[in-house]
Backbone bond lengths (Angstrom), bond angles and torsions (degrees), N, CA, C in turn:
res aa  C-N    CA-C-N  psi(-1)  N-CA   C-N-CA  omega(-1)  CA-C   N-CA-C  phi
1 X - - - 1.449 - - 1.532 108.14 -
2 X 1.341 115.88 136.28 1.458 119.71 178.60 1.519 110.09 -74.18
3 X 1.309 115.16 162.53 1.467 119.53 177.87 1.522 110.52 -60.02
4 X 1.332 116.84 -40.39 1.461 120.51 -179.52 1.528 110.85 -64.60
5 X 1.338 117.13 -43.81 1.469 120.62 179.08 1.523 110.61 -62.73
6 X 1.323 116.96 -40.08 1.460 120.86 178.14 1.518 111.66 -64.90
7 X 1.325 116.58 -39.51 1.461 121.60 178.22 1.525 109.95 -63.45
8 X 1.343 116.24 -46.69 1.465 120.30 179.42 1.527 110.21 -61.77
9 X 1.315 116.70 -43.12 1.463 120.68 -179.98 1.529 110.61 -57.29
10 X 1.329 116.44 -42.70 1.460 120.63 178.46 1.520 112.03 -65.44
11 X 1.324 116.14 -43.74 1.467 120.26 179.39 1.522 111.69 -63.64
12 X 1.343 117.17 -36.23 1.459 120.60 -177.63 1.530 112.15 -64.81
13 X 1.320 118.11 -14.99 1.465 121.64 176.57 1.531 111.28 -74.65
14 X 1.328 116.21 -18.06 1.462 121.45 178.15 1.532 107.96 -83.92
15 X 1.334 118.49 117.04 1.470 121.01 -176.52 1.529 113.81 -57.36
16 X 1.326 117.58 -38.28 1.470 120.39 179.31 1.532 110.92 -66.31
17 X 1.327 116.39 -42.64 1.464 120.21 178.14 1.524 109.81 -63.22
18 X 1.329 116.74 -47.35 1.466 121.59 -178.35 1.531 110.77 -58.81
19 X 1.327 116.88 -44.14 1.465 121.00 -179.55 1.532 110.66 -61.20
20 X 1.307 117.02 -45.91 1.470 120.52 -179.81 1.523 110.65 -67.45
21 X 1.318 117.85 -40.19 1.459 122.18 178.79 1.531 110.14 -60.93
22 X 1.318 116.82 -44.17 1.457 121.14 -179.93 1.528 111.11 -69.04
23 X 1.321 116.81 -34.73 1.469 120.66 177.71 1.523 110.69 -64.64
24 X 1.328 116.33 -37.26 1.464 121.12 -178.56 1.529 113.09 -85.97
25 X 1.312 117.40 -2.18 1.460 121.99 -176.46 1.520 115.05 -46.23
26 X 1.338 119.01 -52.87 1.463 119.25 -178.44 1.540 113.61 -61.67
27 X 1.325 117.17 -39.78 1.460 119.98 178.83 1.532 110.80 -66.00
28 X 1.326 116.00 -40.91 1.464 119.68 179.15 1.523 110.88 -67.65
29 X 1.334 117.29 -36.15 1.462 120.89 178.28 1.522 110.75 -66.31
30 X 1.329 116.86 -39.86 1.460 120.23 177.47 1.520 110.33 -64.20
31 X 1.324 116.95 -45.03 1.467 120.66 178.80 1.528 110.49 -59.26
32 X 1.315 117.69 -42.85 1.468 121.20 179.46 1.526 111.06 -64.18
33 X 1.328 116.76 -37.98 1.469 120.85 178.60 1.526 111.03 -65.77
34 X 1.323 116.91 -39.88 1.467 120.25 177.88 1.525 110.84 -63.26
35 X 1.318 115.83 -45.82 1.472 120.27 179.65 1.522 110.17 -62.20
36 X 1.329 117.45 -41.36 1.465 120.86 179.61 1.527 111.19 -63.43
37 X 1.338 117.16 -40.05 1.470 120.58 179.07 1.526 110.55 -64.25
38 X 1.310 116.05 -42.75 1.472 119.83 179.30 1.521 110.54 -65.51
39 X 1.318 116.30 -40.27 1.464 121.38 179.08 1.529 111.04 -63.50
40 X 1.340 116.60 -44.87 1.464 120.55 178.04 1.526 110.99 -60.38
41 X 1.326 116.59 -34.08 1.461 121.21 -179.37 1.526 111.87 -79.43
42 X 1.336 116.69 -12.27 1.465 120.54 -179.43 1.516 112.81 68.08
43 X 1.334 116.43 35.67 1.458 121.54 -176.99 1.526 111.97 -112.72
44 X 1.315 115.64 153.71 1.462 121.32 171.75 1.526 108.48 -87.81
45 X 1.315 116.19 166.97 1.462 119.69 175.51 1.524 110.27 -59.92
46 X 1.320 117.46 -39.58 1.464 121.02 -179.48 1.528 110.92 -63.79
47 X 1.325 117.15 -39.37 1.468 120.44 179.47 1.531 110.95 -66.97
48 X 1.324 116.72 -41.27 1.466 120.16 177.35 1.523 109.06 -62.92
49 X 1.320 116.76 -45.34 1.462 120.95 179.95 1.526 111.31 -58.24
50 X 1.315 116.96 -45.29 1.472 120.76 -179.79 1.521 109.53 -60.61
51 X 1.317 117.35 -44.42 1.463 121.30 179.71 1.525 112.43 -65.49
52 X 1.331 116.05 -29.41 1.466 121.02 178.85 1.523 112.14 -83.52
53 X 1.334 116.36 -15.06 1.463 119.70 -173.17 1.513 110.71 75.79
54 X 1.313 115.50 36.41 1.460 121.95 -175.72 1.526 109.49 -131.52
55 X 1.316 116.29 -158.93 1.461 121.20 179.66 1.516 110.29 -120.57
56 X 1.323 115.82 159.56 1.464 121.41 178.87 1.516 110.58 -60.99
57 X 1.332 118.21 -35.80 1.464 119.78 -178.68 1.528 111.51 -66.19
58 X 1.326 118.02 -32.22 1.473 120.89 175.99 1.526 109.39 -65.96
59 X 1.327 116.95 -44.77 1.464 121.02 178.75 1.532 110.05 -62.53
60 X 1.316 117.20 -41.50 1.467 120.91 178.78 1.523 110.89 -60.98
61 X 1.328 117.24 -42.01 1.471 120.30 178.81 1.532 110.74 -65.30
62 X 1.338 116.98 -40.52 1.466 119.84 177.32 1.520 110.59 -60.54
63 X 1.326 115.90 -45.04 1.464 120.87 -176.64 1.521 113.33 -74.56
64 X 1.309 117.75 -16.62 1.467 120.12 178.32 1.523 111.58 -85.30
65 X 1.329 116.12 -15.91 1.459 119.90 -176.94 1.510 112.37 80.98
66 X 1.325 117.20 8.85 1.467 119.78 -177.12 1.522 112.79 -82.40
67 X 1.328 117.41 -12.42 1.464 121.18 175.30 1.517 108.91 -128.39
68 X 1.308 116.03 148.80 1.455 121.46 176.18 1.526 106.38 -99.68
69 X 1.330 116.48 113.05 1.462 119.41 -175.08 1.520 113.18 -76.10
70 X 1.328 114.95 155.79 1.456 119.91 172.33 1.531 108.53 -76.40
71 X 1.323 115.98 165.35 1.458 120.44 177.10 1.528 109.81 -60.61
72 X 1.322 117.18 -39.90 1.469 121.35 179.41 1.528 110.79 -60.65
73 X 1.303 117.08 -42.96 1.468 120.93 179.42 1.527 110.24 -65.23
74 X 1.322 117.16 -41.89 1.472 119.99 177.77 1.526 110.99 -61.59
75 X 1.327 116.73 -41.62 1.471 119.83 178.25 1.519 110.87 -63.42
76 X 1.326 117.94 -42.66 1.466 121.29 179.21 1.526 110.49 -63.54
77 X 1.326 117.24 -42.05 1.465 121.35 178.78 1.526 109.58 -62.80
78 X 1.337 116.18 -47.39 1.465 120.52 -179.64 1.525 110.55 -58.76
79 X 1.311 117.42 -48.43 1.462 121.37 179.86 1.525 111.12 -61.67
80 X 1.324 117.01 -39.22 1.471 121.18 -179.66 1.521 111.70 -64.05
81 X 1.329 116.72 -26.53 1.468 120.70 -179.29 1.524 112.37 -102.35
82 X 1.337 116.51 7.85 1.458 119.78 178.56 1.516 113.73 77.56
83 X 1.324 116.64 27.70 1.462 122.01 -179.10 1.526 109.66 -121.38
84 X 1.306 115.56 172.12 1.451 123.24 175.47 1.523 107.63 -117.56
85 X 1.317 117.75 130.61 1.460 121.76 178.88 1.529 109.44 -78.79
86 X 1.318 116.08 141.10 1.460 121.79 177.98 1.517 108.84 -146.62
87 X 1.308 116.13 152.66 1.465 121.40 176.40 1.520 107.83 -108.68
88 X 1.314 114.96 137.90 1.469 121.27 179.30 1.518 107.36 -128.57
89 X 1.320 116.96 119.65 1.454 121.39 178.05 1.513 108.86 -104.76
90 X 1.317 115.25 136.39 1.464 120.88 179.27 1.516 109.72 -118.07
91 X 1.309 115.13 145.32 1.458 120.47 175.09 1.523 108.07 -72.58
92 X 1.328 116.15 137.43 1.463 120.06 178.61 1.521 108.90 -70.26
93 X 1.319 114.80 141.67 1.468 118.92 177.39 1.521 109.03 -82.97
94 X 1.289 115.94 154.72 1.457 118.33 175.47 1.419 115.04 121.31
């Protein structure tokens, strides 16, 4: 187990941390998907920003999960990385 995984495992034992982590799950998943798309394209944040007509700091905020992007921004990011944006809805379990 990596040090980071061990740290997360310890934090997840804290109910308040776990609740907040689970609440942020969708935003963190979106951020991870954006980073993966950029990585697959072999681009830097600055290159994606240039292709989007934006700035590197905007791309960094998108990839950090600290902002919730509009659909238009997601489409521009996807196109800049050679991908197509799509929405997938899942039925809640339970």
